[in-house]
C-alpha positions as CSV (number, residue, x, y, z in Angstrom):
1,M,-15.1,-13.3,-5.1
2,G,-11.3,-14.0,-4.7
3,F,-10.6,-11.4,-7.5
4,V,-13.1,-8.8,-6.4
5,I,-12.0,-8.4,-2.7
6,P,-8.4,-7.4,-3.4
7,I,-9.8,-4.8,-5.9
8,T,-12.0,-3.3,-3.1
9,E,-9.1,-3.2,-0.7
10,F,-6.9,-1.6,-3.3
11,G,-9.6,1.0,-4.0
12,N,-9.9,1.7,-0.3
13,Y,-6.1,2.5,0.0
14,L,-6.4,4.8,-3.0
15,L,-9.5,6.7,-1.8
16,Y,-8.2,7.1,1.7
17,S,-4.9,8.5,0.2
18,I,-6.7,11.0,-2.0
19,L,-8.8,12.3,0.9
20,V,-5.9,12.3,3.5
21,G,-3.6,14.0,1.0
22,H,-6.3,16.6,0.2
23,V,-6.9,17.5,3.8
24,A,-3.3,17.5,4.7
25,L,-2.4,20.0,1.9
26,Q,-5.0,22.4,3.2
27,F,-2.7,22.9,6.2
28,V,0.2,23.8,3.9
29,P,0.6,27.5,3.0
30,D,-0.1,28.3,-0.7
31,K,3.4,29.6,-1.2
32,N,4.9,26.2,-0.2
33,K,3.0,24.0,-2.7
34,P,1.9,24.0,-6.3
35,K,-1.7,25.0,-6.8
36,V,-3.7,21.8,-6.3
37,T,-7.4,21.7,-7.5
38,I,-9.2,18.5,-6.8
39,P,-12.8,18.4,-8.1
40,K,-15.4,18.4,-5.4
41,P,-17.3,15.5,-7.0
42,L,-14.2,13.3,-6.7
43,L,-14.0,14.1,-3.0
44,L,-17.7,13.3,-2.5
45,L,-17.4,10.1,-4.5
46,S,-14.3,9.1,-2.5
47,A,-16.1,9.4,0.8
48,L,-19.1,7.4,-0.5
49,G,-16.7,4.9,-2.2
50,I,-15.0,4.1,1.1
51,I,-18.4,3.1,2.5
52,I,-19.1,0.8,-0.4
53,L,-15.6,-0.7,-0.7
54,T,-15.2,-1.3,3.0
55,L,-18.1,-3.9,2.5
56,G,-15.6,-6.1,0.8
57,P,-14.2,-8.0,3.8
58,I,-17.8,-8.2,5.2
59,V,-19.0,-9.9,2.0
60,Q,-16.1,-12.3,2.2
61,T,-16.8,-13.2,5.8
62,V,-20.5,-13.6,5.2
63,S,-19.9,-15.9,2.2
64,Y,-17.7,-18.0,4.5
65,F,-20.4,-18.4,7.2
66,Q,-23.7,-18.4,5.3
67,G,-23.5,-22.0,4.4
68,G,-23.7,-23.0,8.0
69,V,-26.2,-20.5,9.5
70,G,-27.9,-18.9,6.5
71,F,-27.4,-15.6,4.7
72,F,-29.5,-13.2,6.9
73,L,-28.2,-14.6,10.2
74,A,-24.6,-14.5,8.8
75,V,-25.0,-10.8,7.8
76,Q,-26.5,-9.9,11.2
77,S,-23.7,-11.7,13.1
78,V,-20.9,-10.3,11.0
79,I,-22.0,-6.7,11.2
80,L,-22.9,-6.7,14.9
81,D,-20.5,-9.2,16.4
82,F,-17.3,-9.1,14.3
83,Q,-14.8,-6.3,14.5
84,V,-14.8,-5.9,10.7
85,G,-18.6,-5.4,10.8
86,R,-18.6,-2.9,13.7
87,A,-15.8,-1.0,12.0
88,W,-17.8,-0.7,8.9
89,I,-20.7,0.9,10.9
90,Y,-18.3,3.4,12.4
91,I,-16.6,4.2,9.1
92,S,-19.9,4.6,7.3
93,L,-21.2,7.1,9.9
94,L,-17.9,9.0,9.8
95,A,-17.7,8.9,6.0
96,T,-21.2,10.3,5.7
97,C,-20.3,13.2,8.0
98,L,-17.1,13.7,5.9
99,Y,-19.3,13.8,2.8
100,L,-21.4,16.5,4.3
101,T,-18.4,18.4,5.4
102,F,-17.0,18.4,1.8
103,L,-20.4,19.3,0.4
104,L,-20.8,22.3,2.7
105,N,-17.1,23.4,2.5
106,G,-16.7,22.7,6.2
107,S,-13.7,23.3,8.4
108,R,-10.4,21.5,7.5
109,Y,-10.0,20.7,11.2
110,I,-13.3,18.8,11.2
111,Q,-12.3,17.0,8.0
112,A,-9.0,16.0,9.6
113,I,-10.7,14.7,12.8
114,L,-13.2,12.6,10.8
115,L,-10.4,11.1,8.7
116,L,-8.3,10.3,11.8
117,L,-11.3,8.5,13.4
118,M,-11.9,6.6,10.2
119,I,-8.3,5.5,10.2
120,L,-8.6,4.3,13.8
121,A,-11.6,2.3,12.7
122,V,-9.5,0.7,10.0
123,G,-6.9,-0.2,12.7
124,Y,-9.7,-1.6,14.9
125,S,-10.8,-4.0,12.1
126,S,-7.3,-5.1,11.3
127,H,-6.1,-8.7,11.8
128,V,-3.3,-7.5,14.1
129,A,-5.8,-5.8,16.4
130,S,-7.7,-9.1,16.7
131,L,-4.4,-10.7,18.0
132,S,-3.3,-7.9,20.3
133,F,-6.0,-5.1,20.6
134,K,-4.1,-2.1,21.8
135,A,-0.8,-2.8,20.1
136,G,-2.5,-3.8,16.9
137,L,-4.9,-0.9,16.9
138,W,-2.3,1.8,17.3
139,S,0.5,0.2,15.2
140,H,-1.8,-0.6,12.3
141,S,-3.5,2.8,12.5
142,T,-0.2,4.6,12.6
143,H,1.1,2.6,9.6
144,F,-2.0,3.2,7.6
145,L,-2.1,6.9,8.4
146,I,1.6,7.5,7.5
147,V,1.2,5.5,4.2
148,T,-1.9,7.4,3.1
149,L,-0.4,10.8,4.3
150,W,2.8,10.4,2.2
151,T,1.1,8.8,-0.7
152,G,-1.9,11.0,-0.6
153,I,0.1,14.2,-0.8
154,L,2.1,12.7,-3.6
155,I,-1.0,11.7,-5.6
156,N,-2.7,15.1,-5.1
157,V,0.3,17.1,-6.1
158,A,1.2,14.8,-9.0
159,W,-2.3,14.5,-10.6
160,F,-4.2,17.5,-9.5
161,S,-1.7,20.4,-9.6
162,K,-2.7,23.0,-12.2
163,E,0.6,25.0,-12.4
164,D,4.3,24.6,-12.3
165,L,4.9,27.2,-9.6
166,N,6.4,26.6,-6.1
167,W,7.9,23.1,-6.9
168,S,11.2,24.0,-5.3
169,K,9.5,25.2,-2.1
170,F,7.3,22.2,-2.0
171,L,10.2,19.7,-2.4
172,R,12.2,21.6,0.3
173,W,9.7,20.5,3.0
174,F,8.3,17.4,1.4
175,T,11.6,15.6,1.0
176,P,12.5,15.5,4.7
177,F,8.8,14.8,5.4
178,A,8.8,11.8,3.0
179,V,12.1,10.5,4.6
180,I,10.5,10.6,8.1
181,C,7.3,8.9,6.7
182,L,9.4,6.2,5.1
183,I,11.3,5.5,8.3
184,I,8.1,5.2,10.3
185,I,6.5,3.0,7.6
186,I,9.4,0.6,7.6
187,L,9.6,0.4,11.4
188,S,5.9,0.0,11.9
189,G,5.7,-2.4,9.0
190,I,8.4,-4.6,10.5
191,Y,6.6,-4.5,13.9
192,L,3.3,-5.5,12.2
193,M,5.0,-8.3,10.3
194,F,6.3,-9.8,13.6
195,F,2.6,-10.5,14.5
196,I,2.2,-12.5,11.3
197,V,5.5,-14.1,10.4
198,E,8.5,-14.7,12.6
199,P,11.8,-13.4,11.2
200,K,13.3,-16.9,11.0
201,D,10.3,-18.0,8.9
202,Y,10.3,-15.0,6.5
203,V,11.9,-16.9,3.6
204,K,10.0,-20.1,4.2
205,A,6.7,-18.1,4.0
206,W,7.4,-17.4,0.4
207,V,6.0,-20.8,-0.5
208,L,2.6,-19.5,0.7
209,P,0.3,-17.0,-1.1
210,Y,0.6,-14.6,1.8
211,G,4.4,-14.8,1.7
212,Q,4.4,-14.2,-2.0
213,M,2.5,-10.9,-1.6
214,L,4.7,-9.9,1.3
215,L,7.8,-10.5,-0.8
216,L,6.4,-8.6,-3.7
217,K,5.4,-5.7,-1.4
218,H,8.9,-5.5,0.0
219,I,10.5,-5.6,-3.4
220,S,8.2,-2.9,-4.8
221,I,9.3,-0.5,-2.1
222,I,12.8,-0.4,-3.6
223,P,11.9,1.3,-6.9
224,V,9.7,3.7,-4.9
225,M,12.8,4.6,-3.0
226,A,14.6,5.1,-6.3
227,F,11.9,7.5,-7.5
228,A,11.9,9.2,-4.1
229,F,15.7,9.8,-4.5
230,I,15.1,11.3,-7.9
231,N,12.3,13.6,-6.6
232,G,13.9,14.4,-3.4
233,V,17.5,15.0,-4.5
234,L,18.0,15.0,-8.2
235,T,14.9,17.0,-9.0
236,K,15.9,19.8,-6.7
237,K,19.1,20.3,-8.6
238,A,17.3,20.1,-11.9
239,L,14.8,22.8,-10.9
240,K,17.6,25.3,-11.5
241,N,16.7,24.8,-15.1
242,L,13.5,26.7,-15.4
243,S,12.3,24.5,-18.3
244,F,12.4,21.4,-16.1
245,N,9.0,20.0,-15.0
246,P,9.1,17.6,-12.0
247,G,5.4,16.6,-12.3
248,P,5.9,13.5,-14.6
249,W,8.5,12.1,-12.2
250,I,6.2,12.6,-9.2
251,K,3.5,10.8,-11.2
252,G,5.9,8.0,-11.9
253,E,6.6,7.5,-8.2
254,S,2.8,7.5,-7.5
255,V,2.3,4.8,-10.2
256,I,4.9,2.5,-8.6
257,L,3.3,3.1,-5.2
258,L,0.0,1.7,-6.6
259,F,1.8,-1.6,-7.0
260,V,2.7,-1.5,-3.3
261,F,-1.0,-0.8,-2.6
262,Y,-2.2,-3.7,-4.7
263,F,0.2,-6.3,-3.1
264,T,-0.9,-5.0,0.3
265,A,-4.5,-5.3,-0.7
266,V,-4.1,-8.9,-1.8
267,M,-2.3,-9.7,1.5
268,G,-5.3,-8.5,3.4
269,T,-7.5,-11.2,1.8
270,L,-5.1,-14.1,2.5
271,S,-4.7,-16.3,5.5
272,P,-1.8,-15.0,7.6
273,P,0.8,-17.8,8.2
274,H,1.4,-17.5,12.0
275,D,3.0,-21.0,11.8
276,V,4.4,-21.5,8.3
277,E,5.1,-25.2,8.6
278,F,1.6,-25.9,10.0
279,T,0.0,-23.8,7.3
280,V,1.8,-25.7,4.5
281,K,0.8,-29.0,5.9
282,S,-2.9,-28.0,6.5
283,E,-3.5,-25.8,3.5
284,G,-0.7,-26.7,1.1
285,A,1.8,-24.5,-0.6
286,S,1.1,-22.1,-3.4
287,K,0.5,-24.0,-6.7
288,W,2.3,-21.2,-8.5
289,V,5.4,-21.7,-6.4
290,E,5.3,-25.4,-6.9
291,W,5.0,-25.0,-10.6
292,L,7.8,-22.4,-10.7
293,L,10.2,-24.5,-8.6
294,G,9.1,-27.7,-10.4
295,K,8.4,-29.7,-7.3
296,D,5.7,-30.5,-4.7
297,I,6.3,-28.6,-1.4
298,L,5.1,-30.8,1.5
299,T,7.3,-29.2,4.2
300,T,9.4,-26.1,4.8
301,L,11.8,-27.6,7.3
302,Q,14.7,-27.6,4.8
303,T,13.6,-24.5,2.8
304,H,16.4,-22.0,2.4
305,L,18.1,-19.7,-0.2
306,A,20.8,-21.0,-2.4
307,T,22.4,-19.3,-5.4
308,S,22.3,-20.6,-8.9
309,F,23.4,-19.3,-12.3
310,Q,19.8,-18.3,-13.2
311,S,19.1,-16.6,-9.9
312,V,22.3,-14.6,-9.8
313,L,21.9,-13.5,-13.4
314,L,18.3,-12.3,-12.7
315,I,19.4,-10.4,-9.5
316,I,22.2,-8.7,-11.5
317,L,19.6,-7.9,-14.2
318,S,17.3,-6.4,-11.6
319,L,20.1,-4.1,-10.4
320,L,20.6,-3.0,-14.0
321,F,16.9,-2.1,-14.2
322,L,17.3,0.0,-11.0
323,F,20.3,1.8,-12.5
324,L,18.2,2.4,-15.7
325,I,15.6,4.3,-13.6
326,L,18.3,6.8,-12.6
327,F,19.7,6.8,-16.1
328,S,16.2,7.6,-17.5
329,F,16.2,10.7,-15.3
330,N,19.4,11.8,-16.9
331,Q,17.7,11.3,-20.3
332,K,14.6,13.1,-19.1
333,R,12.3,10.2,-19.9
334,P,9.9,9.4,-17.0
335,L,7.8,6.8,-18.8
336,P,10.6,4.4,-19.5
337,A,11.7,4.8,-15.8
338,V,8.2,3.6,-14.7
339,F,8.6,0.5,-16.9
340,F,12.1,-0.1,-15.6
341,G,10.7,0.1,-12.1
342,I,8.0,-2.5,-12.9
343,G,10.7,-4.6,-14.6
344,F,12.9,-4.5,-11.5
345,I,10.0,-5.8,-9.4
346,A,9.4,-8.7,-11.7
347,V,13.0,-9.7,-12.4
348,L,14.1,-9.5,-8.7
349,Y,11.1,-11.5,-7.7
350,F,11.9,-14.3,-10.1
351,G,15.6,-14.1,-9.1
352,L,14.8,-14.6,-5.4
353,M,12.2,-17.3,-6.1
354,L,14.6,-19.3,-8.2
355,S,17.0,-19.1,-5.3
356,L,14.5,-20.9,-3.1
357,V,15.3,-24.6,-2.5
């Protein structure tokens, strides 16, 4: 169960992104985008897939309570009394309507409204909304919407474009759009993080599974920004060469974004450490972190960052990987750039973890 739930959350992010990107691109004139043709069966399966995958958190909650009250009573209680259950009912009804809209080639405006309502239901079911309903609902919904909007357009254009026309015009408007999205995502992400982890406890939270995923998520955003720089700045200059195809580089950015999705998905299945010290004493630190650091972690009161030869070496090596992403563009080799991005995430992670004392 612990392995399956993050996969369902990851799938939800991906399916929402595909649908949001598809609907958003319908509002962009054909002359300002490559021709994107996404198969209708994929749209229909995405709408149905969201209904199925959204059951993940419900199954997790039911499995937690069924030992005390029984399976059927736990199912009834979770679906009718818990925010996550009520949200699933709303999402299922809206996703069914969206399915019919795609099937009947309905209005793009109706599709957009249905997706916005589904995203509001996601915000309604979020952990932050359970802590502060209005602030959590709107902040999480906004964060989720902007993430799926930016990523969704990227995925649709990268994987479903059928021709190499209009790339220059597409990048002309998408680059500033992506910058605005990234700013909103960072600001709303920081705001949401404050509900879970206080800034002073950010480093201390790394000893917990939730903090591990939070760190990996933040690290993985850096190579995404490197690819965004390539696609937003360097690619526009390279397009003067008519033989240049930006598609593989946009695909590369979308692949790195999938890592951000996965780390976020795993975070959604872990206990948020509102009080890091209390969580460590009551639930214990991550066994992986204890093995990596070679010691038992019973408290975080003295936990801080300190440089060592190994950590400094790894951090410098990670910067080299970041440089190699840009160097790969100069060599017109997008696949190695993706591996360098993954290498950056792994090496910087270990560099920071070995700085933890």
